[in-house]
N, C-alpha and C positions, 0 to 999 in steps of 0.2 A: 466495103461492100455489104448490104446487111440482108437476114432474110424476107423476103417478104411469103405470108402463106394466105391461102384462100380457107372461106369458109370450111369447104368440103376436105381437107389435110384431114386427114390422119393422127393420133397423140402421135403413133411411131414414126413419120414422118418429120416431125416434128423434135421426134429423140436424136433419130438420126442428122438431122441440122445441128442439134445442140453439141454433139459427139463430135462434130466435125469441127465447130469451131474452141474445144476446149484447149486448146495447143496454142490459141491466141492468147484465151484466158490465164496463164502460167502466170503464177507469180513466184517474184525469188524469196528465199525466208526472210529475209529482213523487212520484207513489204507485210509476209503474213505472221508475222511477229510483230507488227506495228498493229499490222487488223484484228489481232487477236485481244491486244491491250486497249483497243479502241472499243471493241465488242460490247452490246449493251446486254443484259441478264434479258431472261424470257421473262420477268416481271417488270420491268423498264420495256418491255416491249408492247407488251398487251396494254398497259398504261399506255403508254405513246400512241397505242391505235386504236384505243375506247375513248378513257376519258379526255387525253392531249389532244384528239382530233374534234370531240366534241365541244370543247373549249375554245379549240383555234376559231371556229366557226360559231363560235360566242351561244353554243345551245348545250352548256354543259346541265343548266335547271332541265333538262327534259330529256336527255340520254346521256350517255358516258357512261353508265354504271348501271349498276342493278341495284335500283331503289325503291317503294311504294309512289306512284307515282309518276312514274318518268317511264317511255317506252320500256316494252318487254323484247328489245333484240337482241340472240346472243347465240351463242354455237355449243352445243355438247361435245365436247369430244373425250373420245373413250380411256385416254389418261390425261391427270392436268400437267400442260405444257412447263409449268414452272417447278415439275420433280424429276422430269425423265431430261434424260442426259441432251443437248445442243444437237447430238448427233440422231438422236429418236426424235424429234418435233416431225419434222417431216412427215413422219410415217405415223403420225398419228389419224385415227378412223376420226371423220364425224358420225357421231350415234343422231343428234337432232337437229334444225335450226328453228328459233323460235323469232316469227316477228310478229310485231305487233299485236304477242301475249299469243299468238295463235302457233301451232305447231304445222311447219312449211314444208317440212323433209323428216321421216323418219327412216332409217334406216330397216327397221323392223325389229328393233330388239326391245321394244315394251310390250 
């Protein structure tokens, strides 16, 4: 049975539902060890989500990396996700989002 959310649901309701599902998501130590061996690095994940996605859609000539002449779509984070522990990545703050070379979100730190 899945959990259905409507647009007016709050984040708190979602967090409660996720916590209720945690026992069903428990995995054995051997499975956890296998997952850790198969995990990818933050740098590999960034490459997959940026250049890899652009390549898969045959658009690597105009997006997927920050280079002159390409679309300037990127996010500025509070720390380098490749330089922090994997347990800290989820806590990184988004400082700015740039789309088509224009600042679309600014956390007010500039």
